[in-house]
C-alpha positions in Angstrom: 102.3 69.8 67.3 103.5 70.7 70.6 101.2 73.5 72.4 103.2 76.6 73.6 102.2 78.3 76.4 99.8 81.1 75.8 101.0 84.2 76.8 98.5 86.7 79.2 97.3 90.0 77.8 99.8 90.9 74.7 100.4 88.9 71.8 96.7 88.6 70.7 96.2 92.7 71.3 99.6 93.3 69.4 97.8 92.7 66.3 95.0 94.8 66.9 97.2 97.6 68.4 98.2 99.1 65.0 95.6 101.4 64.3 96.5 105.2 64.6 95.2 107.3 67.5 95.9 109.3 70.3 97.2 108.2 73.5 94.5 108.8 75.9 95.6 110.5 79.3 94.7 107.7 82.1 91.8 109.4 83.9 90.6 107.7 87.3 88.0 105.4 87.3 84.5 106.6 88.8 83.3 105.3 92.2 83.0 102.0 92.1 79.8 101.9 94.6 77.5 100.7 92.1 78.0 97.8 89.3 78.5 98.6 85.6 75.7 96.8 83.3 76.3 95.0 80.4 77.9 91.9 79.5 81.7 91.8 78.9 81.2 90.1 75.4 82.3 86.9 73.6 86.1 87.3 73.8 86.3 88.7 77.3 89.3 87.1 79.6 90.1 86.8 82.9 93.7 86.2 83.8 93.8 86.9 87.4 92.3 86.3 91.2 92.4 87.2 94.4 90.1 86.2 97.3 90.4 88.1 100.8 87.5 86.5 102.4 84.5 84.3 101.5 82.6 87.6 100.9 85.4 89.7 98.9 87.1 88.6 96.1 88.6 90.3 92.6 89.1 88.8 89.4 90.8 91.1 86.6 91.3 90.3 82.6 90.5 92.4 79.5 87.0 93.2 77.6 86.5 91.5 74.0 84.2 94.3 72.6 86.5 96.0 69.3 89.7 97.2 70.9 90.3 95.3 74.2 90.2 97.4 77.5 90.5 96.4 81.1 88.0 94.2 83.4 87.7 93.8 86.5 84.9 92.2 88.6 84.4 92.1 92.3 82.6 89.4 94.4 80.3 90.9 97.1 79.6 87.5 98.7 76.4 87.3 96.4 77.4 87.8 93.2 80.3 88.6 90.7 79.7 92.4 89.2 81.9 94.4 87.1 83.6 97.4 88.5 84.7 100.4 86.7 88.6 101.0 85.9 90.8 103.0 83.9 92.2 101.8 80.4 94.8 104.1 79.1 94.9 102.8 75.4 91.7 104.8 75.5 89.7 104.0 72.4 92.0 103.0 69.7 94.9 101.0 71.7 94.3 98.0 73.8 94.6 97.9 77.4 95.0 94.6 79.9 94.9 93.2 83.2 97.0 90.0 84.0 97.3 89.7 87.9 95.7 90.9 90.8 96.7 91.1 94.6 94.8 92.2 97.7 95.4 92.9 101.5 92.3 94.2 102.8 88.8 95.5 101.4 90.6 98.7 101.0 94.1 98.4 99.4 94.4 95.9 96.2 96.5 96.0 93.2 96.0 94.5 89.7 98.7 94.5 87.4 99.4 94.4 83.2 100.3 96.3 79.9 98.6 99.2 77.4 99.7 99.5 73.8 101.0 103.1 72.9 99.8 105.2 70.1 103.6 105.5 69.1 103.9 101.7 69.1 105.3 99.4 72.4 103.6 98.6 75.1 103.9 100.2 78.9 103.4 98.8 82.1 100.1 99.5 83.8 99.3 99.3 87.4 96.1 100.0 89.1 95.2 100.6 92.8 92.1 99.8 94.8 91.4 102.3 97.8 88.1 100.8 99.0 86.1 103.3 96.7 87.7 103.1 93.2 90.3 101.9 90.7 92.9 104.3 90.0 96.1 104.2 87.9 99.6 104.4 90.0 102.8 105.9 88.4 104.9 102.7 87.2 108.3 102.1 85.8 109.0 101.4 82.1 112.5 100.0 81.8 113.0 99.6 78.4 112.5 103.1 77.2 112.0 103.8 73.8 112.0 100.4 72.9 108.6 100.3 74.8 108.2 96.5 75.6 107.0 96.8 79.0 104.6 93.6 80.3 103.5 93.2 84.1 102.3 89.5 84.2 102.5 88.8 88.2 101.6 91.0 91.4 101.9 89.9 95.4 101.1 92.4 98.3 101.9 91.8 101.3 100.8 95.5 103.3 99.7 98.6 102.4 103.3 99.5 102.0 104.7 96.7 100.4 103.6 95.1 97.3 105.5 93.2 94.0 104.9 93.1 90.7 106.8 91.1 87.9 107.0 90.7 84.3 110.0 91.4 81.9 110.8 93.9 79.3 113.1 94.2 76.1 116.5 94.9 77.2 119.3 97.4 75.0 120.7 94.0 73.7 117.8 93.0 71.8 117.0 90.2 74.6 114.7 89.9 77.1 115.3 90.9 80.6 113.2 89.9 84.2 111.3 92.8 85.6 110.8 93.3 89.4 109.0 96.2 90.7 108.2 97.2 94.2 106.0 99.4 96.2 106.8 101.2 99.2 104.2 103.0 100.3 104.9 105.8 98.4 106.2 105.0 94.7 106.8 101.6 92.6 110.4 101.4 92.1 112.4 99.1 90.0 114.9 96.4 91.9 117.6 94.6 90.2 116.9 91.2 89.3 118.5 87.9 88.1 119.0 87.5 84.3 120.8 83.9 84.0 120.7 83.9 79.7 119.6 86.3 77.1 115.8 85.8 76.9 114.2 86.0 80.4 110.9 86.1 82.1 108.9 86.2 85.4 105.4 85.0 85.1 104.3 84.7 88.9 105.1 86.2 92.4 104.3 85.5 95.7 105.1 86.9 98.9 104.6 86.9 102.8 106.3 89.1 105.7 110.0 87.8 105.2 109.5 85.4 102.2 109.1 86.3 98.7 109.6 84.4 95.5 109.4 85.1 91.6 109.2 82.3 88.8 109.3 82.5 85.2 112.1 80.9 82.5 115.0 81.8 80.7 117.3 80.5 77.5 117.8 79.5 75.0 117.4 76.6 76.2 114.1 77.2 77.9 114.9 76.4 81.6 112.9 77.1 84.5 113.8 80.1 86.9 113.0 80.7 90.4 114.6 83.6 92.4 114.3 84.4 96.0 114.6 87.7 97.5 117.3 87.4 100.2 117.9 90.7 102.3 117.8 93.8 99.8 118.8 91.6 96.7 117.0 88.7 94.6 119.2 85.8 94.2 118.6 82.8 91.4 117.9 79.4 93.3 118.4 76.3 91.4 115.4 74.5 90.5 114.8 71.3 88.4 114.4 70.9 84.4 113.0 67.6 83.5 113.2 67.8 80.0 117.1 67.9 80.5 117.7 70.1 77.3 115.2 68.1 74.8 113.0 70.6 74.8 111.5 73.7 77.2 110.9 73.8 81.0 108.8 77.0 82.2 107.1 78.1 85.4 104.3 80.3 85.6 103.0 80.3 88.6 104.2 80.3 92.7 102.6 80.0 96.2 104.1 80.5 99.6 103.0 79.8 103.0 106.4 79.7 105.0 109.8 79.6 104.6 109.6 75.8 104.2 106.8 75.4 102.0 106.3 76.9 98.6 105.0 75.4 95.3 105.6 76.3 91.4 104.0 75.2 88.8 104.7 75.1 85.1 105.0 72.7 82.5 108.0 70.7 80.5 108.5 68.6 77.6 108.1 65.3 77.3 109.0 64.0 74.0 106.1 65.1 71.5 104.1 66.5 74.4 104.3 69.1 77.2 102.9 67.9 80.7 102.4 69.8 83.9 105.6 70.5 86.0 104.8 71.0 89.7 107.8 71.5 92.2 108.3 72.0 96.1 110.2 73.8 98.0 111.4 72.4 101.5 113.3 75.3 102.9 116.7 74.0 101.5 115.7 73.1 97.7 113.4 72.7 94.9 112.7 69.4 93.8 110.1 67.6 91.5 106.7 66.4 92.5 104.4 63.9 90.6 101.8 65.9 88.9 98.6 63.8 87.8 98.2 63.5 83.8 94.7 63.6 82.9 95.0 60.8 80.1 97.3 59.2 77.2 96.8 60.4 73.6 96.9 64.0 74.6 98.9 67.0 73.3 99.6 68.7 76.5 98.4 69.7 80.0 99.8 72.9 81.3 99.4 74.0 85.0 98.7 78.2 84.9 98.8 79.1 88.7 99.0 77.6 92.2 97.2 78.7 95.5 97.9 77.6 99.0 96.7 78.0 102.5 98.5 75.8 104.5 101.0 72.8 104.4 98.0 70.6 103.6 95.8 72.6 100.9 96.9 73.8 97.8 95.4 74.0 94.3 97.0 74.0 90.8 95.1 75.1 87.7 95.5 75.2 83.8 94.2 73.1 80.9 94.7 70.0 78.8 93.7 68.7 75.6 94.6 68.1 71.7 92.5 70.3 69.2 90.0 70.5 71.9 90.6 72.3 75.5 89.3 71.2 78.8 90.1 72.8 82.5 92.4 70.9 84.7 92.6 71.3 88.6 94.5 69.4 91.1 94.8 69.7 94.7 97.3 68.8 97.4 96.2 67.2 100.3 99.6 66.9 102.2 100.8 63.7 100.6 99.6 63.8 96.8 98.5 65.8 94.5 94.9 64.5 92.8 93.0 65.7 89.6 89.6 67.1 90.8 86.6 67.4 88.6 86.0 70.9 87.0 83.3 72.1 84.7 84.1 72.6 81.2 81.6 75.6 79.8 83.2 75.3 76.3 81.5 71.7 75.9 83.5 68.8 74.0 84.1 70.6 71.1 85.0 74.1 72.6 87.9 75.5 74.5 88.0 75.9 78.1 91.0 77.5 79.7 92.0 78.2 83.9 94.5 80.8 84.5 94.5 81.7 87.7 93.6 80.3 91.2 93.1 82.0 94.6 91.9 80.2 98.0 91.1 81.2 101.5 90.5 77.7 102.9 90.4 74.2 102.3 86.0 75.0 101.9 86.8 78.3 99.6 88.6 78.7 96.5 88.1 80.4 93.0 89.3 79.9 89.6 89.2 82.0 86.5 89.9 82.2 82.6 87.6 82.1 79.6 85.6 79.8 77.4 84.6 79.2 73.7 82.6 77.6 71.2 82.0 79.2 68.2 80.9 82.3 68.5 79.8 82.0 72.0 81.9 82.3 75.0 83.2 84.7 77.2 84.8 85.2 81.2 84.6 81.9 83.3 84.5 81.8 86.8 84.7 78.9 89.2 83.7 78.1 92.4 85.3 75.5 95.4 82.8 75.1 97.9 84.3 72.3 99.8 83.0 69.6 98.0 82.9 70.3 94.2 84.0 72.9 91.6 80.7 74.5 90.2 80.6 77.2 87.4 79.3 80.9 89.1 77.6 83.4 86.6 80.2 86.0 85.4 79.1 89.0 83.6 
């Protein structure tokens, strides 16, 4: 049976969000000058990571104790610790974060969604000012349908940031959603929707260069869009399964106008295989992606990070009945698989959701693992020689 791409914070919480209760007003987070003690729980998961320097990084997701709440952890150069974060779903409705982006120690964004007491998802955007995380107002284009999900974030400066995802449109389909921060407020901008069911999962931005990727269908095909001037336009992208199965992109990274990467998966017969695309300044082309071994049900690439034309990382998971971490690296000529820890062990689940890098010798990968009733958040670090697991709250 083919494995489908797991959605970030959404499907799991939808099943637990039917409990009645009043929608709590999102209160500002308290000062983050001190870490929060205690465990995040065996079901806590991390979906996004951003690194500013070797001594400052962020990871976001949701807790797993009862009703899900937002989870934010910070690396201070010595250890990771939990930092207070708003959960507008309150104590009865779930809240979660899917992506984080940062430009400095006083400017970071985390995006996701929360479930409302009236029965729907709304966008959730939090901002770090250097002392605390606070909720910032964000558009919910589905209106009464209340199905608004943010899955990707990118920041260029304190006056320019992007968030992408999808929402339920008026025709009953699913439309791409792109939001922009101009230094004062978040607004929705017009985005391409080539089919009836579209989504954007990742976004990457530098000054003058912004890409977002996802999928559209049916049939499910890759979707790459680029900001040109004041508008977003779809750019042709390869679909190696050629209509015989899904093709999907979930992560994108850019270092220049002639160097960008996008990753995801595509159907290859009865299996799903990792998909890597490269932008050379004029077109997207497929690049050979390592396959971890024969006899596997799938391997999927979730996200990608790049620091230069000769250094990039792509991460995800592979397996059949059990999931293993999957990390591949670009050295300038080819992608190669790199050994990575599997804290879930041979009979458990180990899944990487995101990666961030500051240099060739400093990178982070985050996700979660589980074996029986044991598990929780997973943080891996690259020190220039090997990937090792780092203690996570």
